[in-house]
PAGUKE-726264 format. One line per field, with one value per residue (C-alpha): residue number from 1; residue in one letter; chain; x, y, z. Coordinates in Angstrom, 2 decimals, decimal comma. Each point is the difference from the previous one (the first is absolute). Layout:
<nunus>
i NUM / ...
aa a / ...
ch A / ...
u X / ...
v Y / ...
w Z / ...
</nunus>
This chain:
<nunus>
i 1 / 2 / 3 / 4 / 5 / 6 / 7 / 8 / 9 / 10 / 11 / 12 / 13 / 14 / 15 / 16 / 17 / 18 / 19 / 20 / 21 / 22 / 23 / 24 / 25 / 26 / 27 / 28 / 29 / 30 / 31 / 32 / 33 / 34 / 35 / 36 / 37 / 38 / 39 / 40 / 41 / 42 / 43 / 44 / 45 / 46 / 47 / 48 / 49 / 50 / 51 / 52 / 53 / 54 / 55 / 56 / 57 / 58 / 59 / 60 / 61 / 62 / 63 / 64 / 65 / 66 / 67 / 68 / 69 / 70 / 71 / 72 / 73 / 74 / 75 / 76 / 77 / 78 / 79 / 80 / 81 / 82 / 83 / 84 / 85 / 86 / 87 / 88 / 89 / 90 / 91 / 92 / 93 / 94 / 95 / 96 / 97 / 98 / 99 / 100 / 101 / 102 / 103 / 104 / 105 / 106 / 107 / 108 / 109 / 110 / 111 / 112 / 113 / 114 / 115 / 116 / 117 / 118 / 119 / 120 / 121 / 122 / 123 / 124 / 125 / 126 / 127 / 128 / 129 / 130 / 131 / 132 / 133 / 134 / 135 / 136 / 137 / 138 / 139 / 140 / 141 / 142 / 143 / 144 / 145 / 146 / 147 / 148 / 149 / 150 / 151 / 152 / 153 / 154 / 155 / 156 / 157 / 158 / 159 / 160 / 161 / 162 / 163 / 164 / 165 / 166 / 167 / 168 / 169 / 170 / 171 / 172 / 173 / 174 / 175 / 176 / 177 / 178 / 179 / 180 / 181 / 182 / 183 / 184 / 185 / 186 / 187 / 188 / 189 / 190 / 191 / 192 / 193 / 194 / 195 / 196 / 197 / 198 / 199 / 200 / 201 / 202 / 203 / 204 / 205 / 206 / 207 / 208 / 209 / 210 / 211 / 212 / 213 / 214 / 215 / 216
aa m / q / d / e / s / i / a / v / t / v / d / r / l / m / q / s / p / g / g / i / m / i / d / d / f / r / s / y / l / q / r / s / f / k / f / y / v / v / l / f / a / v / g / f / s / a / a / f / p / f / t / k / q / v / i / s / w / l / i / e / p / q / r / l / p / a / d / v / s / i / i / v / v / t / p / v / e / f / l / l / l / q / l / r / i / a / g / a / v / g / l / t / l / v / v / f / l / a / l / v / h / g / a / w / k / g / s / k / n / e / a / v / r / s / r / l / s / e / l / d / l / r / v / p / r / p / a / p / a / l / v / i / t / a / l / s / s / l / m / l / f / f / l / g / v / f / y / a / w / e / g / l / t / p / m / l / l / e / y / l / t / n / d / a / q / q / a / g / l / s / t / e / w / r / l / s / g / y / a / g / f / i / i / n / l / a / l / a / s / a / i / g / f / q / a / p / v / l / t / t / v / a / l / r / m / g / f / v / d / r / k / s / l / v / m / y
ch A / A / A / A / A / A / A / A / A / A / A / A / A / A / A / A / A / A / A / A / A / A / A / A / A / A / A / A / A / A / A / A / A / A / A / A / A / A / A / A / A / A / A / A / A / A / A / A / A / A / A / A / A / A / A / A / A / A / A / A / A / A / A / A / A / A / A / A / A / A / A / A / A / A / A / A / A / A / A / A / A / A / A / A / A / A / A / A / A / A / A / A / A / A / A / A / A / A / A / A / A / A / A / A / A / A / A / A / A / A / A / A / A / A / A / A / A / A / A / A / A / A / A / A / A / A / A / A / A / A / A / A / A / A / A / A / A / A / A / A / A / A / A / A / A / A / A / A / A / A / A / A / A / A / A / A / A / A / A / A / A / A / A / A / A / A / A / A / A / A / A / A / A / A / A / A / A / A / A / A / A / A / A / A / A / A / A / A / A / A / A / A / A / A / A / A / A / A / A / A / A / A / A / A / A / A / A / A / A / A / A / A / A / A / A / A
u 52,53 / 3,04 / -2,10 / -2,43 / 2,81 / 1,39 / -3,45 / -0,37 / 3,44 / -0,77 / -3,35 / 1,70 / 2,56 / -2,70 / -1,78 / 3,16 / 0,65 / 2,48 / -2,48 / -2,76 / 2,38 / 0,73 / -3,69 / -0,82 / 2,84 / -1,27 / -3,52 / 1,40 / 1,86 / -3,11 / -2,09 / 2,58 / 1,52 / -2,20 / 0,51 / 3,80 / -0,13 / -2,02 / 2,39 / 2,98 / -1,71 / -0,73 / 3,60 / 1,33 / -2,30 / 0,78 / 3,78 / 0,39 / -0,54 / 2,88 / 2,52 / 1,33 / 0,85 / 1,64 / 2,20 / 0,92 / 0,98 / 2,18 / 1,99 / 0,60 / 3,61 / 1,00 / -0,89 / 2,30 / 3,78 / 2,09 / 0,06 / -2,94 / -2,96 / -3,28 / -1,17 / -3,16 / 0,75 / -3,49 / -3,02 / -2,13 / 2,64 / -1,26 / -3,62 / 0,95 / 1,84 / -3,08 / -2,10 / 2,49 / -0,05 / -3,79 / -0,32 / 2,40 / -2,14 / -3,18 / 1,63 / 1,40 / -3,46 / -1,49 / 2,71 / -0,21 / -3,77 / 0,05 / 2,50 / -1,97 / -3,32 / 1,49 / 1,53 / -3,30 / -1,98 / 2,62 / -0,14 / -3,71 / 0,29 / -0,40 / 2,19 / 2,84 / -0,34 / 0,03 / 3,09 / 1,84 / -0,95 / 1,51 / 3,22 / 0,04 / 0,44 / -0,85 / -1,83 / 0,29 / -3,41 / -1,09 / 1,68 / 2,09 / 3,07 / -1,48 / -0,75 / 3,53 / 1,38 / -2,01 / 1,08 / 3,62 / -0,15 / -1,39 / 2,62 / 2,82 / -1,37 / 0,24 / 3,35 / 1,32 / -1,24 / 1,61 / 3,29 / 0,01 / -0,78 / 2,40 / 2,77 / 0,13 / -1,27 / 2,40 / 2,96 / -0,73 / -0,82 / 3,19 / 2,09 / -1,57 / 0,33 / 3,67 / 0,75 / -1,59 / 1,65 / 3,44 / -0,49 / -0,64 / -3,74 / -2,68 / -2,49 / -3,41 / -2,60 / -3,34 / -2,92 / -1,65 / 3,27 / 0,86 / -3,47 / -0,20 / 3,40 / -1,02 / -3,41 / 1,36 / 2,81 / -2,47 / -2,33 / 2,87 / 1,20 / -3,51 / -0,46 / 3,43 / -0,93 / -2,88 / 2,45 / -0,47 / -3,80 / 0,11 / 2,42 / -2,24 / -3,11 / 1,81 / 1,02 / -3,50 / -1,67 / 2,44 / 1,56 / 3,45 / 1,28 / 2,53 / 2,73 / -0,21 / 0,00 / 3,09 / 1,85 / -0,36
v 262,53 / 0,11 / -0,71 / 2,71 / 2,53 / -0,82 / 0,48 / 3,34 / 1,11 / -1,01 / 1,78 / 3,13 / -0,11 / -0,36 / 3,05 / 2,09 / 2,14 / -2,59 / -2,84 / 1,96 / 0,68 / -3,74 / -0,86 / 2,69 / -1,22 / -3,58 / 1,14 / 2,05 / -3,03 / -2,16 / 2,57 / 0,78 / -3,45 / -0,84 / 3,44 / -0,32 / -3,50 / 1,34 / 2,96 / -2,36 / -2,12 / 3,09 / 1,24 / -3,49 / -0,49 / 3,45 / -0,45 / -3,60 / 0,64 / 2,52 / -2,15 / -1,62 / 3,42 / 1,06 / -3,10 / 0,40 / 3,60 / -1,05 / -2,54 / 2,05 / -0,56 / 3,65 / -0,19 / -2,95 / 0,01 / -1,54 / -3,82 / -0,43 / -2,19 / -0,49 / -3,58 / -1,71 / -3,03 / -1,41 / -0,09 / 2,10 / 2,57 / 2,61 / -0,51 / 0,22 / 3,25 / 1,40 / -1,00 / 1,64 / 3,29 / 0,08 / -0,96 / 2,78 / 2,52 / -1,22 / -0,01 / 3,51 / 1,25 / -1,60 / 1,34 / 3,52 / 0,22 / -1,62 / 2,56 / 2,93 / -1,31 / -1,01 / 3,43 / 1,67 / -2,28 / 0,28 / 3,80 / -0,23 / -2,76 / 1,23 / -2,78 / 0,92 / 3,67 / -0,84 / -2,15 / 2,66 / 2,52 / -2,24 / -0,29 / 3,76 / -0,41 / 2,76 / -1,44 / 2,10 / 1,22 / 0,06 / 3,07 / 1,03 / -1,21 / -3,52 / -0,03 / 1,18 / -2,76 / -2,67 / 1,30 / 0,21 / -3,59 / -1,15 / 1,99 / -1,42 / -3,51 / 0,32 / 1,78 / -2,95 / -2,46 / 2,10 / 0,18 / -3,77 / -0,69 / 2,49 / -0,03 / -2,92 / -2,81 / 0,45 / 0,52 / -3,07 / -2,24 / 1,02 / -0,59 / -3,39 / -1,09 / 0,97 / -1,64 / -3,28 / 0,06 / 0,66 / -3,09 / -2,03 / -0,40 / 0,18 / 2,82 / -1,58 / 1,46 / -1,47 / 2,11 / 0,06 / 0,85 / 2,80 / 1,59 / -0,40 / 1,66 / 3,03 / 0,39 / -0,40 / 2,47 / 2,55 / -0,38 / 0,29 / 3,17 / 1,46 / -0,69 / 1,45 / 3,20 / 0,47 / 0,92 / 3,80 / -0,33 / -2,36 / 2,31 / 3,01 / -1,85 / -1,23 / 3,57 / 1,40 / -2,68 / 0,39 / -3,47 / 1,62 / 3,54 / 1,81 / -0,13 / -3,80 / -0,33 / 2,17 / -2,09 / -3,11
w 277,38 / -2,24 / -3,11 / 1,06 / 0,50 / -3,47 / -1,51 / 1,77 / -1,21 / -3,58 / 0,15 / 1,37 / -2,79 / -2,64 / 1,42 / -0,26 / -3,12 / -1,26 / 0,47 / -1,72 / -2,90 / -0,32 / 0,07 / -2,58 / -2,21 / 0,19 / -0,91 / -2,88 / -1,38 / 0,25 / -1,86 / -2,67 / -0,65 / -2,98 / -1,51 / 0,14 / -1,45 / -2,94 / -0,32 / -0,11 / -2,63 / -2,12 / 0,22 / -0,75 / -2,98 / -1,41 / 0,32 / -1,17 / -3,77 / 0,06 / 1,88 / -3,18 / -1,45 / 3,27 / 0,09 / -3,67 / 0,70 / 2,94 / -2,02 / -3,15 / -1,16 / 0,41 / 3,70 / 0,66 / 0,39 / -2,78 / -0,27 / 2,38 / -0,85 / 1,85 / 0,39 / 1,23 / 2,17 / 0,51 / -2,34 / 2,34 / 0,96 / -2,46 / 1,11 / 3,69 / -0,64 / -1,72 / 3,01 / 2,39 / -1,90 / -0,27 / 3,67 / 0,99 / -1,89 / 1,69 / 3,43 / -0,51 / -0,91 / 3,12 / 2,33 / -1,43 / 0,29 / 3,46 / 1,26 / -1,40 / 1,27 / 3,34 / 0,51 / -0,83 / 2,32 / 2,73 / -0,05 / 0,84 / 2,62 / 3,58 / 1,42 / -2,36 / 0,89 / 3,69 / -0,37 / -1,99 / 2,65 / 2,69 / -2,02 / -0,61 / -3,75 / -2,45 / -2,98 / -3,15 / -1,14 / -3,64 / -1,44 / -2,98 / 1,90 / 0,22 / -3,72 / -0,74 / 2,25 / -1,83 / -3,40 / 1,16 / 1,21 / -3,33 / -1,92 / 2,15 / -0,55 / -3,78 / 0,31 / 2,02 / -2,64 / -2,75 / 1,91 / 0,53 / -3,66 / -1,57 / 2,60 / 2,43 / -2,22 / -2,97 / 2,34 / 2,13 / -2,96 / -1,78 / 3,13 / 0,74 / -3,62 / -0,26 / 3,34 / -1,12 / -3,44 / 1,49 / 2,14 / -3,18 / 0,59 / -2,67 / 0,59 / -0,40 / 2,30 / 0,95 / -1,14 / 3,44 / 1,76 / -2,43 / 0,13 / 3,78 / 0,43 / -2,06 / 1,66 / 3,53 / -0,68 / -1,41 / 2,99 / 2,49 / -1,72 / -0,08 / 3,72 / 0,80 / -1,81 / 2,48 / 2,79 / -0,38 / 0,18 / 3,00 / 1,81 / -0,62 / 1,19 / 3,13 / 0,82 / -0,63 / 2,13 / 2,87 / -0,12 / 0,04 / 0,42 / -2,11 / 2,65 / 0,30 / -3,79 / -0,37 / 2,59 / -2,19
</nunus>
């Protein structure tokens, strides 16, 4: 009887809007898996030939603080960094297209609409405001990268270099660590610059109201 009641409960949950959404999402992944694998491979293959130029650009002497040298510790470190950069490009392409396609499919899914109706959320419809929001998000992304590259990165590298040299340490940085530091800092800055867009979307969709936002 207990097993039967669990089966009935599970079946009831799968018939709910949330369960239908999960089942539709699983079916979508099964249908699209090969496509996204091919898309990742295309992005990876297209980006890999340019990774050497990107790394060379990152380690140009004028971009480094004084008395700093970049070293390679292992024979495959340079190759692994190339693979990481190309993989990041392929993954970014997959995530971006998956989000766009998922949002488009979700807007037409009856289970998603039913669930949003239950939560009393207002989904922005395609309109000039939505296009402006997307363009603003893209502009803020590049602005965040520019701010990290021109402002944060030189300041932090100079501070860390001076701090190490004052302690009597030699400033030799691993290639993978240096490139990873710059890329992670740029991505963190780009994501941080999305705060105005996320706040606006949260207000438009009814997640928060203006009074609650002003309180914090």
